[in-house]
TITIGU-369522 format. One record per atom (N, C-alpha, C, O): x, y, z; residue in three letters. Coordinates in pm, whole numbers, padded with zeros to 5 digits, always signed. Example, Ala and Ser with C-alpha at 12.3 -4.5 7.8 and 13.67 -1.06 7.14 Angstrom:
REM TITIGU-369522
+01319-00569+00780ALA;+01230-00450+00780ALA;+01320-00330+00780ALA;+01424-00332+00846ALA;+01285-00225+00708SER;+01367-00106+00714SER;+01290+00003+00787SER;+01341+00114+00804SER;
***
This chain:
REM TITIGU-369522
+08086+09081+09570MET;+08153+09205+09536MET;+08207+09194+09395MET;+08256+09088+09354MET;+08199+09299+09323TRP;+08248+09304+09186TRP;+08345+09421+09174TRP;+08325+09524+09238TRP;+08451+09407+09094GLY;+08533+09521+09063GLY;+08679+09513+09100GLY;+08734+09404+09119GLY;+08741+09631+09109ALA;+08885+09647+09123ALA;+08947+09573+09242ALA;+09053+09514+09225ALA;+08885+09574+09362PRO;+08950+09500+09471PRO;+08968+09352+09440PRO;+09067+09291+09482PRO;+08875+09294+09368VAL;+08886+09153+09331VAL;+09000+09135+09231VAL;+09078+09041+09242VAL;+09010+09225+09134ASP;+09121+09220+09037ASP;+09255+09217+09110ASP;+09340+09133+09082ASP;+09273+09310+09203SER;+09398+09320+09277SER;+09425+09195+09359SER;+09538+09147+09365SER;+09322+09143+09423PHE;+09334+09021+09504PHE;+09382+08904+09418PHE;+09478+08836+09453PHE;+09315+08882+09307VAL;+09350+08769+09219VAL;+09490+08788+09162VAL;+09570+08694+09161VAL;+09520+08906+09113ALA;+09653+08933+09056ALA;+09763+08908+09158ALA;+09865+08846+09126ALA;+09743+08954+09280ALA;+09844+08939+09384ALA;+09864+08792+09423ALA;+09977+08746+09439ALA;+09753+08719+09438HIS;+09764+08581+09485HIS;+09802+08483+09375HIS;+09847+08372+09403HIS;+09785+08523+09251CYS;+09826+08437+09138CYS;+09957+08482+09077CYS;+10006+08423+08981CYS;+10014+08589+09133ASN;+10138+08646+09081ASN;+10126+08679+08933ASN;+10213+08646+08852ASN;+10015+08746+08898ILE;+09988+08787+08761ILE;+10015+08936+08749ILE;+09967+09015+08830ILE;+10091+08973+08648GLN;+10122+09113+08627GLN;+10080+09155+08486GLN;+10161+09206+08409GLN;+09953+09131+08456CYS;+09902+09167+08325CYS;+09765+09231+08340CYS;+09701+09221+08444CYS;+09722+09296+08235ASP;+09588+09352+08231ASP;+09492+09238+08196ASP;+09516+09164+08101ASP;+09387+09223+08273PHE;+09292+09115+08248PHE;+09203+09143+08128PHE;+09126+09057+08086PHE;+09212+09263+08072GLY;+09129+09297+07957GLY;+08984+09312+07998GLY;+08953+09338+08114GLY;+08895+09294+07902ASN;+08751+09303+07927ASN;+08711+09183+08012ASN;+08726+09068+07969ASN;+08659+09208+08131HIS;+08629+09098+08221HIS;+08523+09138+08324HIS;+08487+09255+08338HIS;+08474+09038+08395GLN;+08386+09054+08508GLN;+08452+08985+08627GLN;+08536+08897+08609GLN;+08413+09025+08748THR;+08472+08963+08866THR;+08364+08922+08966THR;+08251+08972+08962THR;+08401+08831+09053ALA;+08316+08794+09166ALA;+08407+08771+09286ALA;+08516+08716+09273ALA;+08361+08814+09402GLY;+08437+08794+09524GLY;+08357+08710+09622GLY;+08234+08718+09626GLY;+08426+08630+09701VAL;+08364+08549+09804VAL;+08419+08598+09938VAL;+08540+08608+09958VAL;+08327+08628+10029PHE;+08365+08686+10157PHE;+08334+08593+10272PHE;+08240+08514+10268PHE;+08416+08604+10376ASP;+08389+08546+10507ASP;+08376+08666+10599ASP;+08475+08723+10644ASP;+08253+08704+10625GLY;+08229+08830+10698GLY;+08269+08947+10609GLY;+08216+08963+10499GLY;+08362+09027+10655GLN;+08410+09142+10577GLN;+08539+09111+10501GLN;+08592+09197+10431GLN;+08590+08988+10515LYS;+08719+08952+10456LYS;+08701+08880+10322LYS;+08629+08781+10312LYS;+08767+08933+10219LEU;+08768+08870+10087LEU;+08856+08745+10095LEU;+08976+08755+10121LEU;+08797+08627+10073VAL;+08872+08502+10083VAL;+08893+08434+09948VAL;+08976+08344+09937VAL;+08820+08478+09847ALA;+08839+08422+09713ALA;+08792+08525+09610ALA;+08697+08600+09633ALA;+08859+08525+09498GLY;+08820+08613+09388GLY;+08824+08537+09257GLY;+08909+08450+09237GLY;+08732+08570+09169VAL;+08724+08503+09040VAL;+08715+08610+08932VAL;+08640+08707+08944VAL;+08792+08592+08826ILE;+08787+08680+08711ILE;+08739+08598+08592ILE;+08798+08495+08558ILE;+08632+08645+08531PHE;+08576+08581+08411PHE;+08626+08664+08293PHE;+08594+08783+08283PHE;+08705+08604+08205ARG;+08768+08683+08099ARG;+08782+08603+07970ARG;+08749+08485+07962ARG;+08831+08674+07869ASN;+08855+08613+07737ASN;+08731+08540+07686ASN;+08741+08431+07629ASN;+08615+08602+07705PHE;+08490+08543+07658PHE;+08482+08552+07507PHE;+08499+08659+07449PHE;+08457+08439+07443SER;+08440+08431+07298SER;+08296+08387+07271SER;+08268+08267+07264SER;+08205+08484+07254PRO;+08064+08446+07236PRO;+08041+08362+07110PRO;+07950+08280+07107PRO;+08123+08384+07007GLU;+08103+08308+06884GLU;+08130+08159+06902GLU;+08076+08076+06828GLU;+08213+08124+07000TYR;+08244+07984+07029TYR;+08185+07936+07161TYR;+08184+07816+07188TYR;+08135+08029+07243GLY;+08080+07992+07372GLY;+08187+07947+07470GLY;+08168+07849+07542GLY;+08300+08019+07472VAL;+08412+07983+07558VAL;+08445+08101+07650VAL;+08450+08215+07605VAL;+08467+08070+07779MET;+08505+08172+07876MET;+08619+08118+07961MET;+08618+08003+08003MET;+08717+08204+07986GLU;+08829+08167+08073GLU;+08802+08218+08214GLU;+08744+08325+08233GLU;+08845+08140+08312VAL;+08829+08176+08453VAL;+08967+08177+08518VAL;+09045+08084+08503VAL;+08994+08285+08591THR;+09115+08295+08671THR;+09070+08321+08814THR;+08988+08410+08839THR;+09121+08244+08908ALA;+09073+08255+09046ALA;+09188+08241+09145ALA;+09293+08184+09116ALA;+09164+08295+09264ALA;+09258+08281+09375ALA;+09179+08274+09504ALA;+09069+08331+09514ALA;+09234+08205+09602ALA;+09168+08194+09732ALA;+09272+08183+09843ALA;+09382+08132+09822ALA;+09235+08232+09960ILE;+09323+08219+10076ILE;+09263+08124+10180ILE;+09323+08101+10285ILE;+09146+08070+10150ASP;+09077+07978+10242ASP;+09001+07877+10157ASP;+08914+07915+10078ASP;+09033+07750+10172SER;+08970+07648+10087SER;+08821+07631+10115SER;+08751+07569+10036SER;+08773+07683+10226ARG;+08630+07669+10259ARG;+08540+07755+10171ARG;+08418+07743+10179ARG;+08597+07841+10088TRP;+08516+07928+10002TRP;+08437+07846+09900TRP;+08331+07891+09856TRP;+08485+07729+09863ALA;+08430+07654+09750ALA;+08313+07566+09790ALA;+08316+07444+09769ALA;+08210+07625+09849SER;+08090+07548+09882SER;+08012+07518+09754SER;+08032+07584+09652SER;+07925+07420+09761ARG;+07842+07389+09644ARG;+07761+07510+09600ARG;+07746+07535+09481ARG;+07709+07585+09696THR;+07628+07701+09662THR;+07709+07804+09585THR;+07664+07855+09483THR;+07829+07834+09633VAL;+07915+07932+09566VAL;+07956+07880+09428VAL;+07949+07953+09330VAL;+07998+07754+09421LEU;+08039+07697+09292LEU;+07924+07698+09192LEU;+07945+07728+09074LEU;+07805+07666+09238ARG;+07689+07668+09147ARG;+07663+07809+09096ARG;+07629+07826+08979ARG;+07680+07909+09179GLN;+07660+08046+09134GLN;+07766+08087+09033GLN;+07735+08146+08930GLN;+07892+08056+09062LEU;+08001+08095+08973LEU;+07990+08024+08838LEU;+07999+08088+08733LEU;+07972+07893+08841PHE;+07960+07822+08714PHE;+07826+07851+08646PHE;+07815+07841+08524PHE;+07726+07887+08723GLY;+07600+07931+08664GLY;+07621+08056+08579GLY;+07564+08069+08472GLY;+07705+08147+08629TYR;+07739+08268+08552TYR;+07808+08228+08422TYR;+07772+08277+08314TYR;+07907+08141+08432VAL;+07982+08098+08313VAL;+07890+08030+08213VAL;+07886+08068+08096VAL;+07815+07931+08260PHE;+07738+07849+08167PHE;+07605+07910+08126PHE;+07532+07852+08046PHE;+07574+08025+08179ASN;+07462+08102+08128ASN;+07499+08164+07992ASN;+07412+08192+07910ASN;+07628+08185+07971ALA;+07675+08251+07849ALA;+07762+08160+07762ALA;+07774+08183+07642ALA;+07823+08059+07821ALA;+07922+07979+07750ALA;+07890+07830+07761ALA;+07810+07788+07845ALA;+07954+07752+07675GLN;+07940+07607+07680GLN;+08070+07540+07724GLN;+08073+07419+07748GLN;+08178+07619+07734LEU;+08308+07566+07775LEU;+08378+07668+07864LEU;+08383+07787+07831LEU;+08431+07620+07975CYS;+08507+07703+08068CYS;+08652+07655+08066CYS;+08678+07535+08070CYS;+08746+07749+08061VAL;+08888+07718+08053VAL;+08959+07777+08174VAL;+08934+07892+08211VAL;+09046+07699+08235ALA;+09131+07747+08344ALA;+09275+07705+08315ALA;+09300+07601+08254ALA;+09368+07787+08359ARG;+09511+07759+08339ARG;+09581+07767+08474ARG;+09554+07855+08555ARG;+09673+07673+08496THR;+09751+07676+08619THR;+09884+07605+08596THR;+09900+07529+08500THR;+09978+07630+08685GLY;+10106+07560+08678GLY;+10088+07413+08709GLY;+09998+07376+08784GLY;+10170+07330+08653THR;+10159+07186+08677THR;+10190+07151+08822THR;+10153+07043+08868THR;+10257+07240+08894ASP;+10287+07215+09034ASP;+10168+07246+09127ASP;+10175+07216+09246ASP;+10062+07304+09076ASN;+09946+07340+09157ASN;+09849+07222+09164ASN;+09743+07223+09101ASN;+09888+07121+09240GLN;+09811+06997+09248GLN;+09671+07017+09304GLN;+09576+06954+09257GLN;+09655+07105+09402ARG;+09524+07126+09464ARG;+09423+07179+09363ARG;+09310+07130+09356ARG;+09462+07278+09285VAL;+09371+07336+09185VAL;+09342+07234+09076VAL;+09227+07222+09033VAL;+09442+07163+09031ARG;+09421+07063+08926ARG;+09326+06953+08973ARG;+09241+06908+08897ARG;+09341+06910+09097ARG;+09254+06807+09154ARG;+09109+06857+09163ARG;+09015+06784+09133ARG;+09093+06983+09206LEU;+08958+07041+09217LEU;+08890+07047+09081LEU;+08775+07005+09067LEU;+08961+07098+08980TRP;+08900+07106+08847TRP;+08866+06969+08791TRP;+08763+06953+08725TRP;+08949+06870+08817LYS;+08918+06735+08771LYS;+08794+06681+08843LYS;+08715+06608+08783LYS;+08778+06718+08970ALA;+08657+06677+09044ALA;+08532+06740+08983ALA;+08424+06681+08989ALA;+08546+06859+08925PHE;+08433+06923+08857PHE;+08395+06847+08730PHE;+08282+06858+08683PHE;+08491+06770+08675GLY;+08469+06699+08549GLY;+08552+06753+08435GLY;+08529+06718+08319GLY;+08651+06837+08467ALA;+08734+06899+08363ALA;+08832+06798+08304ALA;+08874+06702+08369ALA;+08867+06822+08180LYS;+08973+06749+08112LYS;+09099+06834+08123LYS;+09093+06957+08119LYS;+09213+06767+08139GLU;+09340+06838+08158GLU;+09435+06812+08042GLU;+09447+06699+07993GLU;+09502+06918+08000TYR;+09603+06910+07895TYR;+09729+06978+07947TYR;+09724+07093+07990TYR;+09841+06908+07943ILE;+09969+06964+07987ILE;+10044+07013+07864ILE;+10069+06938+07770ILE;+10079+07141+07866ILE;+10150+07203+07754ILE;+10292+07236+07800ILE;+10310+07327+07881ILE;+10392+07164+07749PRO;+10530+07193+07788PRO;+10571+07335+07748PRO;+10534+07385+07642PRO;+10648+07398+07834ARG;+10711+07527+07811ARG;+10614+07645+07796ARG;+10655+07754+07757ARG;+10487+07624+07826LEU;+10391+07733+07813LEU;+10414+07840+07920LEU;+10368+07953+07905LEU;+10484+07804+08026ARG;+10519+07901+08131ARG;+10668+07931+08128ARG;+10727+07963+08231ARG;+10728+07921+08012GLY;+10870+07948+07998GLY;+10946+07822+07963GLY;+10890+07713+07956GLY;+11072+07840+07940ARG;+11157+07730+07895ARG;+11155+07611+07991ARG;+11164+07497+07947ARG;+11143+07637+08121GLU;+11154+07532+08221GLU;+11023+07489+08285GLU;+11023+07403+08373GLU;+10909+07548+08243ALA;+10784+07520+08315ALA;+10669+07488+08219ALA;+10649+07555+08119ALA;+10596+07385+08254SER;+10477+07347+08179SER;+10354+07411+08242SER;+10359+07461+08354SER;+10244+07409+08168GLU;+10118+07462+08220GLU;+10009+07359+08198GLU;+10007+07288+08097GLU;+09918+07351+08295ALA;+09800+07266+08281ALA;+09685+07354+08234ALA;+09654+07456+08296ALA;+09624+07315+08125ILE;+09503+07381+08077ILE;+09389+07284+08104ILE;+09390+07169+08060ILE;+09290+07334+08176LEU;+09176+07251+08215LEU;+09052+07305+08147LEU;+09024+07425+08152LEU;+08978+07217+08084THR;+08856+07258+08014THR;+08737+07183+08074THR;+08740+07061+08092THR;+08633+07259+08103LEU;+08511+07204+08162LEU;+08393+07241+08074LEU;+08365+07359+08054LEU;+08324+07140+08021THR;+08205+07166+07941THR;+08084+07184+08033THR;+08084+07140+08148THR;+07984+07249+07981ASP;+07860+07264+08058ASP;+07801+07127+08089ASP;+07750+07105+08198ASP;+07808+07036+07994ASP;+07754+06901+08015ASP;+07824+06831+08132ASP;+07759+06770+08217ASP;+07957+06840+08136ALA;+08033+06777+08243ALA;+08001+06842+08378ALA;+07989+06771+08478ALA;+07987+06973+08381TRP;+07953+07041+08506TRP;+07816+06998+08557TRP;+07801+06966+08675TRP;+07717+06996+08469TYR;+07582+06961+08513TYR;+07571+06814+08554TYR;+07480+06777+08628TYR;+07663+06730+08506ALA;+07664+06589+08545ALA;+07752+06564+08668ALA;+07755+06452+08719ALA;+07823+06664+08715SER;+07918+06646+08826SER;+07847+06628+08959SER;+07730+06660+08973SER;+07921+06577+09054ARG;+07866+06558+09189ARG;+07833+06690+09256ARG;+07755+06693+09351ARG;+07890+06800+09208PHE;+07862+06931+09266PHE;+07723+06980+09231PHE;+07670+07071+09295PHE;+07664+06921+09129MET;+07528+06959+09090MET;+07423+06861+09139MET;+07304+06879+09112MET;+07465+06760+09210ARG;+07368+06663+09264ARG;+07299+06722+09385ARG;+07361+06786+09470ARG;+07170+06698+09392GLN;+07094+06739+09509GLN;+07107+06631+09615GLN;+07166+06526+09590GLN;+07055+06655+09732ALA;+07067+06561+09844ALA;+07009+06424+09809ALA;+07057+06323+09861ALA;+06908+06418+09723ASN;+06845+06291+09690ASN;+06917+06218+09576ASN;+06871+06113+09530ASN;+07030+06273+09531GLY;+07108+06207+09428GLY;+07068+06246+09286GLY;+07134+06204+09191GLY;+06963+06325+09271GLN;+06921+06369+09139GLN;+07015+06479+09089GLN;+07072+06555+09168GLN;+07030+06487+08960ILE;+07112+06592+08900ILE;+07024+06711+08872ILE;+06916+06698+08815ILE;+07072+06828+08915LYS;+06999+06951+08885LYS;+07007+06974+08734LYS;+07110+06949+08672LYS;+06900+07021+08677SER;+06900+07049+08534SER;+06970+07181+08507SER;+06989+07262+08598SER;+07010+07201+08383ALA;+07076+07326+08344ALA;+06987+07445+08371ALA;+07037+07551+08408ALA;+06859+07431+08353SER;+06768+07543+08373SER;+06749+07575+08521SER;+06707+07685+08555SER;+06778+07480+08609ALA;+06760+07502+08753ALA;+06885+07557+08819ALA;+06882+07595+08936ALA;+06995+07562+08744ALA;+07123+07607+08802ALA;+07124+07755+08825ALA;+07224+07809+08873ALA;
***
């Protein structure tokens, strides 16, 4: 699913009260229920950078198939994916690190008392990650993603 319901879902679950600007969305469903939403935004084609904002109410949404489709969308257009989260969001930070992302902690980026984790994932790191490995241990190529 693409569009406004996903925007509302992500904004509500991430406690975001801003306009996402020019963006695309993707939704992940369990039957008729939206269980995860992703917003692809702040795309800079001149640098090949895209930011991703996501929310989920069920951790089972993140199957290899779904992740390959979502990152396939990103890395079809970009060479670097950026995500931002609070430093207290250990689950999200752990997941992004498992993808192969590098993490940078920026003090006070969420206000005087709160730091933010900025996670950057290159296309090279994603394609080398365990999420892109096939059952036989081979790495899927960028063109096969």
